[in-house]
C-alpha positions in Angstrom: -19.9 37.4 -6.2 -22.5 39.1 -4.1 -25.4 41.4 -4.5 -26.9 42.4 -1.5 -30.2 44.7 -1.7 -31.4 46.9 1.5 -33.5 48.9 2.6 -36.8 48.0 2.4 -39.6 48.4 5.0 -42.9 49.1 5.9 -43.9 52.5 4.8 -47.9 53.9 4.3 -49.4 54.3 0.8 -47.8 57.4 -0.6 -44.6 57.3 1.2 -41.0 56.6 -0.1 -38.2 54.5 0.3 -34.2 54.2 -0.9 -33.2 50.9 -1.5 -29.5 50.4 -2.2 -27.7 47.4 -3.6 -24.0 46.8 -3.1 -22.0 44.9 -6.1 -18.5 43.5 -6.1 -16.5 45.9 -8.5 -16.1 43.5 -11.1 -19.4 43.4 -12.1 -20.5 46.7 -11.6 -18.6 48.4 -14.0 -19.0 46.0 -16.8 -22.5 45.1 -16.4 -26.1 47.0 -17.0 -27.4 46.8 -13.8 -31.4 46.6 -12.7 -33.9 46.5 -10.0 -36.1 43.2 -9.9 -39.0 42.6 -7.9 -41.5 39.8 -7.0 -44.8 40.5 -5.2 -46.2 37.0 -3.8 -47.7 34.7 -5.8 -46.1 36.6 -9.3 -43.5 35.8 -11.4 -40.2 38.1 -10.8 -40.0 41.1 -13.0 -37.6 44.0 -14.1 -38.8 47.5 -12.7 -36.1 49.7 -13.4 -32.9 50.1 -15.0 -31.1 52.9 -16.6 -32.9 53.5 -19.6 -35.8 51.9 -19.0 -38.9 51.6 -16.1 -41.9 49.5 -16.1 -45.1 51.4 -17.3 -45.9 50.3 -13.3 -43.1 52.6 -11.5 -42.5 55.1 -14.4 -42.6 58.6 -13.1 -42.5 57.0 -9.2 -39.0 55.5 -8.8 -35.7 56.5 -10.3 -32.7 54.4 -10.6 -29.1 55.6 -9.8 -25.8 54.3 -9.3 -22.6 55.3 -7.9 -19.7 54.1 -9.6 -17.3 54.9 -6.7 -19.2 52.7 -4.4 -19.9 50.0 -6.2 -23.9 50.6 -5.3 -27.0 50.9 -7.0 -30.0 52.8 -6.0 -33.9 52.9 -6.3 -35.6 55.9 -4.7 -39.2 54.8 -4.9 -41.8 57.6 -4.2 -45.6 57.6 -4.0 -45.7 54.1 -3.2 -49.0 51.8 -3.2 -50.0 48.6 -2.2 -49.5 46.8 -5.3 -45.5 48.0 -5.0 -45.4 45.4 -1.8 -42.6 42.9 -3.2 -38.8 41.5 -2.3 -36.7 43.6 -4.3 -33.6 42.7 -6.0 -31.0 43.5 -7.8 -28.4 41.9 -10.6 -27.7 42.5 -14.0 -29.7 42.5 -17.0 -30.1 39.9 -18.2 -29.9 38.1 -14.8 -26.5 36.2 -14.3 -25.5 36.1 -10.7 -27.8 34.5 -7.4 -30.4 36.6 -6.2 -29.9 36.5 -3.3 -32.5 37.2 -0.4 -33.7 40.6 -1.7 -35.0 43.3 0.5 -38.9 43.5 1.4 -41.1 46.3 0.5 -44.5 46.6 2.1 -47.0 49.3 1.7 -49.9 48.9 3.8 -51.7 51.3 6.2 
């Protein structure tokens, strides 16, 4: 099973990014998927699922999915320096290998 997140990069505060996560069809259609992140020196946290967002991203991040493409998305707007982290997708609860994730750096 492979979960590949992509779309990260360097963005200025206030900017936007859209992350993508391609997953094998067998897990994508059955399981609840979510976006997690791990900031430097901190534990990995769940930031978005279809039904709930972390308080720190509520109103700024939007999760969506394309079942036909087995792809999960995370639209991130009004980015802040504290959003800097490696972002991952996985099931909820996490059942699969984390992979490399995609690095988001918010800095001027």
